[in-house]
C-alpha positions in Angstrom: -36.6 -51.9 69.5 -33.0 -50.7 70.3 -31.8 -52.6 67.2 -34.3 -50.8 65.1 -33.4 -47.4 66.1 -29.8 -48.2 66.3 -30.1 -49.1 62.6 -31.9 -45.8 62.0 -29.1 -43.8 63.5 -26.6 -45.7 61.4 -28.3 -45.1 58.2 -28.6 -41.2 59.4 -25.3 -40.9 60.3 -24.4 -42.5 56.5 -26.5 -40.0 54.7 -24.8 -37.1 57.0 -21.5 -38.5 55.8 -22.6 -38.3 52.4 -23.6 -35.0 52.7 -20.3 -33.9 54.1 -18.6 -35.9 51.2 -20.6 -34.1 48.6 -19.7 -30.9 50.1 -15.9 -31.7 49.8 -16.0 -33.3 46.7 -18.3 -31.5 44.3 -17.0 -28.7 42.1 -19.2 -25.9 42.5 -21.8 -24.1 45.0 -24.8 -25.4 42.7 -23.9 -29.0 43.2 -22.7 -28.7 46.9 -26.1 -27.0 47.4 -28.0 -30.2 46.1 -26.0 -33.0 47.9 -26.0 -31.1 51.1 -29.9 -30.4 51.0 -31.0 -34.0 50.3 -28.8 -36.0 52.1 -28.8 -33.8 55.2 -32.8 -34.0 55.2 -32.8 -37.9 55.0 -29.8 -38.1 57.7 -31.8 -35.5 60.2 -35.1 -37.4 59.3 -33.5 -40.8 59.9 -31.8 -39.9 63.3 -35.2 -38.3 64.6 -37.3 -41.3 63.7 -34.8 -43.1 65.9 -35.3 -41.0 68.8 -39.2 -41.2 68.1 -38.5 -45.3 68.6 -36.0 -45.0 71.1 -38.0 -42.6 73.7 -41.4 -43.8 72.7 -43.5 -41.3 74.6 -46.2 -39.0 72.7 -44.5 -35.8 73.7 -41.2 -36.6 72.2 -42.7 -38.3 69.2 -44.8 -35.4 68.2 -42.0 -33.0 68.7 -39.5 -34.9 66.5 -42.4 -35.6 63.8 -42.8 -31.7 63.8 -39.4 -31.0 63.5 -39.1 -33.6 60.5 -42.0 -31.7 58.9 -40.3 -28.6 59.4 -37.2 -29.5 58.0 -38.6 -31.2 54.9 -40.2 -27.8 54.4 -37.6 -25.6 54.8 -34.4 -27.3 53.7 -35.5 -27.4 50.3 -36.8 -23.9 49.9 -33.6 -22.4 51.7 -31.2 -24.4 49.5 -33.3 -23.1 46.1 -33.1 -19.4 47.5 -29.1 -19.7 48.3 -28.4 -21.3 44.6 -30.7 -18.4 43.0 -28.8 -15.9 45.4 -25.4 -17.3 44.4 -26.4 -17.3 40.5 -27.4 -13.5 40.8 -24.3 -12.6 42.4 -22.4 -14.4 39.5 -21.0 -17.2 41.5 -19.2 -19.1 38.5 -20.7 -22.6 37.3 -18.4 -25.5 36.9 -16.5 -25.7 33.8 -18.1 -28.9 32.9 -21.7 -27.4 33.0 -23.5 -28.1 29.7 -26.8 -26.2 30.4 -27.6 -23.2 32.2 -31.4 -23.0 31.9 -31.9 -20.3 34.1 -29.9 -17.8 31.9 -32.4 -18.6 29.0 -35.3 -17.2 31.0 -33.7 -13.9 31.4 
């Protein structure tokens, strides 16, 4: 069980590293928000699964599962709202952006 939980920790750390790399490397706030929200959800989820496997008690597993559900419900909504606010505050798009679908609806 330690090997399985250790592999989940390594997978989670990899996804969190990818999120940090995307935060540094991507050109604008919108692509950065996408990288951070997707990768952090997967990374934190994998680390919490490792905690569920390692501690193996009902109370800690239930708490970790509730945290995973809460994060998977709130992180996409939060990143979407932050992106909309950034768009309305006229945060510039990357110069390589080809389609601005949100401007077509307004």
